[in-house]
C-alpha positions as CSV (number, residue, x, y, z in Angstrom):
1,X,14.0,24.0,0.9
2,X,15.1,20.3,0.8
3,X,15.0,18.4,-2.4
4,X,12.1,16.0,-2.8
5,X,14.4,13.0,-2.5
6,X,15.7,14.3,0.9
7,X,12.2,15.2,2.2
8,X,10.7,11.8,1.1
9,X,13.4,9.1,1.2
10,X,10.8,6.4,0.6
11,X,9.5,8.0,-2.6
12,X,11.3,5.7,-5.1
13,X,10.2,2.6,-3.3
14,X,6.6,3.9,-3.1
15,X,6.6,4.6,-6.9
16,X,7.9,1.1,-7.5
17,X,5.1,-0.4,-5.3
18,X,2.6,1.7,-7.2
19,X,3.7,0.5,-10.6
20,X,3.7,-3.1,-9.5
21,X,0.2,-2.7,-7.9
22,X,-1.2,-0.9,-10.9
23,X,0.0,-3.6,-13.2
24,X,-1.4,-6.3,-11.0
25,X,-4.8,-4.7,-10.6
26,X,-5.2,-3.5,-14.1
27,X,-7.8,-6.1,-15.1
28,X,-9.9,-5.5,-12.0
29,X,-9.8,-1.7,-12.3
30,X,-10.7,-2.0,-16.0
31,X,-13.7,-4.3,-15.3
32,X,-14.9,-1.9,-12.6
33,X,-14.6,1.1,-14.9
34,X,-16.5,-0.8,-17.6
35,X,-19.3,-1.8,-15.3
36,X,-19.6,1.7,-13.8
37,X,-19.7,3.4,-17.2
38,X,-22.3,0.9,-18.5
39,X,-24.8,1.3,-15.7
40,X,-26.4,4.5,-14.5
41,X,-27.0,3.1,-11.0
42,X,-23.3,2.5,-10.4
43,X,-22.4,5.9,-11.9
44,X,-24.6,7.6,-9.2
45,X,-22.7,5.9,-6.4
46,X,-19.3,6.6,-8.0
47,X,-20.1,10.3,-8.4
48,X,-21.2,10.4,-4.8
49,X,-17.8,9.0,-3.8
50,X,-16.0,11.6,-6.0
51,X,-18.0,14.4,-4.3
52,X,-17.3,13.0,-0.9
53,X,-13.5,12.9,-1.7
54,X,-13.6,16.6,-2.6
55,X,-15.4,17.4,0.6
56,X,-13.0,15.3,2.6
57,X,-10.1,17.2,1.1
58,X,-11.7,20.6,1.6
59,X,-12.5,19.9,5.2
60,X,-9.2,18.3,6.2
61,X,-6.7,19.6,3.7
62,X,-4.5,21.0,6.5
63,X,-4.4,17.6,8.2
64,X,-4.0,15.5,5.0
65,X,-0.3,16.4,4.6
66,X,1.9,14.2,2.5
67,X,4.0,11.7,4.5
68,X,5.2,9.3,1.8
69,X,6.5,6.8,4.3
70,X,6.5,3.0,4.1
71,X,5.2,1.7,7.5
72,X,4.3,-1.7,8.9
73,X,0.6,-0.9,8.6
74,X,0.8,0.1,4.9
75,X,3.0,-3.0,4.1
76,X,0.6,-5.2,6.0
77,X,-2.4,-3.9,4.0
78,X,-0.5,-4.2,0.7
79,X,0.6,-7.7,1.5
80,X,-3.0,-8.6,2.3
81,X,-4.0,-7.2,-1.0
82,X,-1.4,-9.3,-2.9
83,X,-2.3,-12.4,-1.0
84,X,-6.0,-11.9,-1.7
85,X,-5.2,-11.3,-5.4
86,X,-3.1,-14.5,-5.5
87,X,-6.0,-16.4,-3.9
88,X,-8.2,-15.2,-6.7
89,X,-6.1,-17.2,-9.1
90,X,-7.2,-20.4,-7.4
91,X,-10.7,-19.5,-6.3
92,X,-12.4,-17.9,-9.3
93,X,-14.8,-15.1,-8.5
94,X,-14.8,-11.3,-8.7
95,X,-15.1,-10.8,-5.0
96,X,-11.5,-11.7,-4.2
97,X,-9.9,-9.2,-6.7
98,X,-12.3,-6.5,-5.6
99,X,-11.5,-7.0,-1.9
100,X,-7.8,-7.0,-2.8
101,X,-8.3,-3.7,-4.6
102,X,-10.0,-2.1,-1.5
103,X,-7.0,-3.2,0.6
104,X,-4.5,-1.9,-1.9
105,X,-6.2,1.5,-2.0
106,X,-6.2,1.6,1.8
107,X,-2.5,0.8,1.8
108,X,-1.6,3.7,-0.5
109,X,-3.7,6.1,1.5
110,X,-1.6,5.1,4.5
111,X,1.6,5.4,2.4
112,X,0.6,8.9,1.3
113,X,-0.9,10.5,4.4
114,X,0.2,8.3,7.3
115,X,-1.8,7.0,10.2
116,X,-3.7,10.3,10.8
117,X,-4.7,10.7,7.2
118,X,-5.7,7.1,7.0
119,X,-8.1,7.5,10.0
120,X,-9.6,10.7,8.5
121,X,-10.1,8.8,5.2
122,X,-11.5,5.7,6.8
123,X,-15.2,6.6,6.1
124,X,-14.4,7.2,2.5
125,X,-12.4,4.0,2.2
126,X,-15.3,2.1,3.7
127,X,-17.7,3.8,1.2
128,X,-15.4,2.8,-1.6
129,X,-15.3,-0.8,-0.4
130,X,-19.1,-0.8,-0.3
131,X,-19.1,0.6,-3.9
132,X,-17.0,-2.4,-5.0
133,X,-19.4,-4.7,-3.3
134,X,-22.3,-3.2,-5.1
135,X,-20.4,-3.6,-8.5
136,X,-20.0,-7.2,-7.7
137,X,-23.7,-7.7,-6.6
138,X,-25.3,-5.5,-9.4
139,X,-26.2,-8.2,-11.9
140,X,-27.3,-10.7,-9.3
141,X,-29.7,-8.2,-7.5
142,X,-31.1,-6.6,-10.6
143,X,-34.0,-8.9,-11.2
144,X,-35.0,-9.7,-7.6
145,X,-35.0,-5.9,-6.8
146,X,-36.9,-5.2,-10.0
147,X,-39.6,-7.8,-9.2
148,X,-39.8,-6.6,-5.6
149,X,-40.4,-3.0,-6.7
150,X,-43.0,-4.1,-9.2
151,X,-44.9,-6.2,-6.7
152,X,-44.9,-3.5,-4.0
153,X,-46.0,-0.8,-6.5
154,X,-48.7,-3.0,-7.8
155,X,-50.1,-3.8,-4.4
156,X,-50.2,-0.1,-3.4
157,X,-51.8,0.9,-6.7
158,X,-54.4,-1.9,-6.3
159,X,-55.2,-0.7,-2.8
160,X,-56.2,2.6,-4.2
161,X,-58.7,1.0,-6.6
162,X,-56.6,0.6,-9.7
163,X,-56.8,-2.4,-11.9
164,X,-53.3,-3.9,-11.8
165,X,-51.6,-6.8,-13.4
166,X,-47.9,-7.8,-13.2
167,X,-46.4,-10.1,-15.8
168,X,-43.0,-11.5,-16.8
169,X,-41.7,-12.1,-20.3
170,X,-38.6,-14.3,-20.6
171,X,-38.1,-14.0,-24.4
172,X,-36.2,-12.5,-26.1
173,X,-34.9,-11.1,-22.8
174,X,-36.3,-10.8,-19.3
175,X,-39.0,-8.1,-19.0
176,X,-41.3,-7.2,-16.2
177,X,-44.5,-5.5,-17.3
178,X,-46.9,-3.6,-15.0
179,X,-50.4,-2.9,-16.4
180,X,-52.3,-0.2,-14.6
181,X,-55.8,0.7,-15.9
182,X,-55.1,-0.5,-19.5
183,X,-51.7,1.4,-19.5
184,X,-48.6,-0.8,-19.8
185,X,-45.3,0.1,-18.1
186,X,-42.0,-1.8,-18.1
187,X,-40.3,-2.1,-14.8
188,X,-36.9,-1.7,-16.3
189,X,-33.5,-1.9,-14.8
190,X,-33.5,1.7,-13.9
191,X,-36.6,1.0,-11.7
192,X,-35.0,-1.7,-9.6
193,X,-33.9,0.9,-7.0
194,X,-30.3,-0.3,-7.0
195,X,-29.0,3.2,-7.6
196,X,-31.0,4.7,-4.7
197,X,-30.1,1.8,-2.4
198,X,-26.4,1.8,-3.1
199,X,-26.0,5.6,-2.9
200,X,-28.0,5.8,0.3
201,X,-26.0,3.0,1.9
202,X,-22.7,4.6,0.9
203,X,-23.8,8.0,2.2
204,X,-24.8,6.3,5.5
205,X,-21.4,4.8,5.7
206,X,-19.7,8.1,5.1
207,X,-21.8,9.7,7.8
208,X,-21.5,7.1,10.6
209,X,-18.3,5.1,10.3
210,X,-16.1,7.6,12.2
211,X,-18.6,8.6,14.8
212,X,-18.7,7.7,18.5
213,X,-21.8,5.5,18.2
214,X,-22.5,1.9,19.2
215,X,-21.9,-0.7,16.6
216,X,-25.6,-1.7,16.6
217,X,-26.5,1.9,16.0
218,X,-24.2,2.1,12.9
219,X,-25.6,-1.2,11.6
220,X,-29.1,0.2,12.1
221,X,-28.2,3.2,10.1
222,X,-27.1,1.0,7.2
223,X,-30.3,-1.0,7.3
224,X,-32.3,2.3,7.4
225,X,-30.4,3.6,4.4
226,X,-31.3,0.4,2.5
227,X,-34.9,0.7,3.4
228,X,-35.0,4.5,2.6
229,X,-33.5,3.8,-0.8
230,X,-36.2,1.2,-1.5
231,X,-39.0,3.5,-0.3
232,X,-37.9,6.5,-2.4
233,X,-37.6,4.2,-5.4
234,X,-41.1,3.0,-4.8
235,X,-42.3,6.6,-4.6
236,X,-40.6,7.2,-7.9
237,X,-42.5,4.4,-9.6
238,X,-45.8,5.5,-8.1
239,X,-45.1,9.1,-9.2
240,X,-44.4,7.9,-12.8
241,X,-47.5,5.8,-13.0
242,X,-49.7,8.5,-11.5
243,X,-48.4,11.4,-13.7
244,X,-47.7,9.6,-16.9
245,X,-51.4,9.9,-18.2
246,X,-51.2,13.7,-17.8
247,X,-47.9,14.0,-19.8
248,X,-48.3,11.4,-22.6
249,X,-45.9,13.2,-24.9
250,X,-43.2,13.9,-22.3
251,X,-42.8,10.5,-20.7
252,X,-39.0,10.4,-20.9
253,X,-38.6,13.9,-19.3
254,X,-41.0,12.8,-16.6
255,X,-39.1,9.6,-16.0
256,X,-35.8,11.4,-15.6
257,X,-37.1,14.2,-13.6
258,X,-38.8,12.0,-11.0
259,X,-35.7,9.8,-10.9
260,X,-33.5,12.8,-10.0
261,X,-36.0,14.0,-7.5
262,X,-36.1,10.6,-5.8
263,X,-32.4,10.3,-5.8
264,X,-31.6,13.7,-4.3
265,X,-34.7,13.5,-2.0
266,X,-33.5,10.2,-0.6
267,X,-30.0,11.5,0.0
268,X,-31.3,14.7,1.6
269,X,-33.5,12.7,3.9
270,X,-30.6,10.6,5.1
271,X,-28.4,13.6,5.5
272,X,-31.0,15.3,7.6
273,X,-31.6,12.1,9.7
274,X,-28.0,11.0,10.2
275,X,-26.0,14.3,9.8
276,X,-26.6,15.8,13.2
277,X,-24.4,13.5,15.3
278,X,-21.0,15.0,16.1
279,X,-18.0,13.4,14.5
280,X,-15.3,11.6,16.4
281,X,-12.6,14.1,15.4
282,X,-14.8,17.0,16.4
283,X,-15.3,15.4,19.8
284,X,-11.6,14.8,20.2
285,X,-10.9,18.4,19.2
286,X,-13.5,19.7,21.6
287,X,-11.8,17.7,24.4
288,X,-8.4,19.0,23.4
289,X,-9.5,22.7,23.1
290,X,-9.8,23.5,26.9
291,X,-6.3,22.1,27.5
292,X,-4.9,24.1,24.6
293,X,-6.7,27.2,25.9
294,X,-5.3,26.8,29.4
295,X,-1.8,26.3,28.0
296,X,-2.0,29.5,26.0
297,X,-3.4,31.4,28.9
298,X,-0.6,30.2,31.2
299,X,2.1,31.3,28.7
300,X,0.4,34.6,27.9
301,X,1.7,37.9,29.6
């Protein structure tokens, strides 16, 4: 067996690039970790990505072989990440460092697994880029999504004959209150639907990015995931309001239970809806299999 240095001659240079990149992106990764740990909605998306990474490795572990080669593609991605990071010094905003981080991760996937591994990992990399986008948008979308969910839930409840009032409090901090038949509910940050929308969108990306489908179909799947997340969040709010009077002493358990049911129900619905289309690599393998079979047959005694 060859020593590691002989098998992977680019390994020292890759380690050097990794150390430089890790030092450069340390503030960005620290901020992302802080935001993710502080907000349940972001943690849900992050755990989905971890689960998807495990499934990706299990399904393609024979194809995801270490290459550890510096190529023009990986250097191009890494150069783009460094340039994007440098631009962030002049144009303040979190979107540039986050975009740079996504490019850097893509570069190291290419360095580790080569072009084939990069293509297999492309859906996951796209999902991770979407996760970074959601981290950036989280605080800006919190209140609009919360208010939209409260208004829609109030309209549906009113349509069924309930007495509904929706009010906002700006002091000491922003609160959205929903009054239904003399019972008062706070439409808190957990009720804004961000977690359901972000996880649904990321799952849709994981399912459709690498598939032989028109671009408009893939865009429609992303829009559908966004709508599905919003609908399941609305069902969650309606379920809490409808069941809370029957479980007055177990509101917290009811809140968490319905939240988990909405999350896994929404993801299961998307998996059922989008998970039946054959993947691109499956199609290519199916096309190659008759040729492989004929070759084997011709060489067989």
